[in-house]
C-alpha positions as CSV (number, residue, x, y, z in Angstrom):
1,M,0.0,0.0,0.0
2,K,1.1,3.6,-0.6
3,T,-0.5,6.9,0.4
4,C,-1.2,9.4,-2.4
5,K,0.2,12.8,-1.5
6,K,-2.5,14.5,-3.5
7,C,-5.7,13.0,-2.1
8,N,-4.1,11.5,1.1
9,L,-5.8,8.1,0.5
10,P,-4.0,4.7,0.9
11,K,-4.1,2.8,-2.4
12,P,-2.4,-0.3,-3.8
13,I,1.1,0.1,-5.1
14,G,-0.1,-0.7,-8.6
15,S,-2.2,2.6,-8.6
16,F,1.0,4.6,-8.9
17,T,3.2,5.2,-12.0
18,V,6.7,3.7,-12.0
19,D,9.2,6.6,-11.6
20,V,12.9,5.9,-10.8
21,R,13.4,9.4,-9.5
22,Y,11.8,8.5,-6.2
23,K,13.1,6.2,-3.5
24,D,10.3,3.7,-3.7
25,G,10.3,3.7,-7.5
26,R,6.7,5.2,-7.7
27,Y,5.3,8.6,-8.4
28,P,3.8,10.2,-5.2
29,W,0.4,10.8,-6.9
30,C,-2.0,8.1,-7.9
31,F,-3.3,7.6,-11.4
32,D,-6.6,9.3,-10.7
33,C,-5.0,12.4,-9.2
34,R,-2.5,12.7,-12.0
35,K,-5.3,12.3,-14.6
36,A,-7.4,15.0,-12.9
37,W,-4.4,17.3,-12.7
38,R,-3.6,16.8,-16.4
39,D,-7.2,17.4,-17.5
40,A,-7.4,20.6,-15.4
41,R,-4.2,21.8,-17.0
42,K,-5.5,21.1,-20.5
43,D,-8.8,22.9,-19.8
44,K,-6.8,25.9,-18.5
45,Q,-4.5,26.0,-21.5
46,R,-7.5,25.6,-23.8
47,E,-9.3,28.5,-22.2
48,L,-6.1,30.6,-22.4
49,H,-5.7,29.8,-26.0
50,K,-9.4,30.6,-26.7
51,N,-9.1,34.0,-25.0
52,W,-5.9,34.8,-26.9
53,S,-7.5,33.8,-30.2
54,D,-10.6,35.9,-29.5
55,Q,-8.4,39.0,-28.7
56,N,-5.9,38.6,-31.5
57,R,-7.7,36.8,-34.3
58,D,-8.7,40.0,-36.1
59,H,-5.3,41.6,-35.6
60,V,-3.5,38.5,-36.9
61,R,-5.9,38.3,-39.9
62,E,-5.3,41.9,-40.8
63,Q,-1.5,41.4,-40.6
64,S,-1.7,38.3,-42.7
65,L,-3.9,39.9,-45.3
66,A,-1.7,43.0,-45.5
67,W,1.4,40.8,-46.0
68,Y,-0.4,38.7,-48.6
69,Y,-1.5,41.7,-50.7
70,Q,1.9,43.2,-50.5
71,N,3.8,40.1,-51.5
72,R,1.3,37.9,-53.4
73,D,2.7,38.8,-56.9
74,D,6.3,38.0,-55.9
75,E,5.3,34.9,-54.0
76,L,3.1,33.7,-56.8
77,T,5.9,34.2,-59.3
78,K,8.4,32.3,-57.2
79,R,5.9,29.5,-56.6
80,R,5.2,29.1,-60.2
81,A,8.9,29.1,-61.1
82,R,9.5,26.4,-58.5
83,Q,6.7,24.3,-59.9
84,R,7.9,24.7,-63.4
85,D,11.5,23.8,-62.4
86,R,10.2,20.8,-60.5
87,W,8.0,19.7,-63.4
88,H,10.9,19.7,-65.9
89,N,13.5,18.2,-63.6
90,D,11.7,15.8,-61.3
91,P,10.2,12.8,-63.2
92,A,8.6,11.4,-60.0
93,Y,6.8,14.7,-59.4
94,R,5.7,14.8,-63.1
95,A,4.4,11.3,-62.9
96,K,2.5,12.0,-59.7
97,K,0.8,15.1,-61.2
98,N,-0.1,13.2,-64.4
99,A,-1.6,10.4,-62.4
100,F,-3.6,12.8,-60.3
101,K,-4.9,14.6,-63.4
102,K,-5.8,11.3,-65.0
103,E,-7.7,10.1,-61.9
104,R,-9.4,13.5,-61.3
105,Y,-10.3,14.7,-64.7
106,H,-10.4,11.8,-67.2
107,A,-12.0,9.1,-64.9
108,N,-14.7,11.4,-63.5
109,P,-17.3,12.4,-66.1
110,E,-19.4,14.4,-63.5
111,F,-16.4,16.5,-62.6
112,N,-15.6,17.1,-66.3
113,K,-19.2,18.4,-66.8
114,K,-18.8,20.8,-63.9
115,K,-15.4,21.9,-65.2
116,R,-16.7,22.6,-68.7
117,A,-19.7,24.5,-67.2
118,W,-17.4,26.6,-65.1
119,A,-15.1,27.4,-68.0
120,V,-18.1,28.4,-70.1
121,V,-19.5,30.7,-67.4
122,T,-16.3,32.4,-66.5
123,S,-15.3,33.1,-70.1
124,H,-18.7,34.8,-70.8
125,R,-18.6,36.6,-67.6
126,R,-15.2,38.1,-68.5
127,R,-16.5,39.2,-71.9
128,M,-19.3,41.1,-70.1
129,R,-17.0,42.6,-67.6
130,V,-14.9,44.0,-70.4
131,R,-18.0,45.5,-72.0
132,G,-19.1,46.9,-68.7
133,T,-22.3,44.9,-68.4
134,A,-23.2,43.5,-65.0
135,S,-25.8,40.8,-65.9
136,H,-24.4,37.3,-66.4
137,F,-25.7,33.7,-66.0
138,S,-24.4,31.3,-63.3
139,Q,-23.0,27.8,-63.7
140,A,-26.1,26.4,-62.0
141,E,-28.4,28.2,-64.4
142,W,-26.4,27.0,-67.4
143,R,-26.5,23.4,-66.3
144,A,-30.2,23.6,-65.5
145,L,-30.9,25.0,-69.0
146,C,-29.0,22.1,-70.6
147,A,-30.9,19.6,-68.5
148,K,-34.2,21.2,-69.5
149,Y,-33.5,20.4,-73.1
150,D,-32.0,16.9,-72.4
151,Q,-28.5,17.9,-73.2
152,R,-29.4,18.4,-76.9
153,C,-28.6,21.1,-79.3
154,L,-31.8,23.2,-80.1
155,C,-30.7,23.7,-83.7
156,C,-29.8,20.2,-84.9
157,G,-31.3,18.2,-82.1
158,Q,-28.2,16.0,-81.5
159,E,-26.8,15.2,-78.1
160,K,-23.4,16.9,-78.3
161,P,-21.2,19.0,-76.0
162,L,-23.1,22.3,-75.7
163,S,-22.0,25.9,-75.7
164,P,-24.1,28.9,-74.7
165,D,-25.4,30.9,-77.6
166,H,-26.8,34.5,-77.2
167,V,-30.2,34.8,-78.9
168,V,-29.4,38.5,-79.3
169,P,-25.7,38.6,-79.8
170,I,-23.6,40.7,-77.4
171,S,-22.2,42.7,-80.4
172,R,-25.8,43.8,-81.1
173,G,-26.6,44.8,-77.5
174,G,-27.7,41.5,-76.1
175,S,-27.3,40.7,-72.4
176,N,-25.4,37.8,-70.8
177,A,-28.4,36.9,-68.6
178,I,-29.8,33.3,-68.8
179,E,-33.0,34.6,-70.5
180,N,-30.8,35.5,-73.5
181,I,-29.0,32.1,-73.6
182,Q,-29.8,29.0,-75.6
183,P,-27.8,25.7,-75.7
184,L,-26.3,24.9,-79.1
185,C,-23.5,22.7,-80.2
186,R,-20.3,24.3,-81.3
187,Q,-21.0,23.8,-85.1
188,C,-24.5,25.3,-84.9
189,N,-23.3,28.1,-82.7
190,Q,-20.6,29.0,-85.3
191,A,-23.1,28.7,-88.2
192,K,-25.5,31.0,-86.5
193,G,-22.9,33.7,-86.2
194,T,-24.2,37.1,-85.2
195,R,-27.7,36.6,-86.4
196,T,-30.6,36.9,-84.0
197,I,-32.3,33.5,-84.0
198,D,-34.4,32.0,-81.2
199,Y,-34.3,28.2,-81.5
200,R,-36.2,27.9,-78.3
201,K,-39.3,29.0,-80.1
202,G,-38.3,27.4,-83.4
203,G,-38.2,30.6,-85.4
204,D,-36.1,33.6,-86.4
């Protein structure tokens, strides 16, 4: 038996951690007292960290954002240079990247659809920003429009990869809102050119 110096209760010797620093080879506190002390210390440290985070979170975020906006161009240039150098000189890195691309893009049709929709929306949105027009359609609206017509071109009726066509072309003052968009395949879109044709109604 051994008396715990924390709770002053006699307990079996097996209730004390082995510690060669002491004469009897056991730590003076029992397991329960040591666990309670460690838990209390963790709670105290967690509370101190929370209080520090609440007081300094905004300040640290402001400093981080300020540093980022001051150095992002240099850091981005350096990072891209390092990636290009590693791509050309590290075959293992190149093989890893190629395997990731193959798994992520080529073997995932659903992801490919989302990526194509994103590319379509962002390209048209940039065109409208350049022209100073605020209205534009979203990726969700474009995908919903394609699903409405069963992923088929409204001109030829075939199921092909679709591209957004402006019923009233942008060059003639048309908007980039979804109400002015119709899904056509690339060939029919190019053949339509800058004419105003609404295939949704089946007429010019």
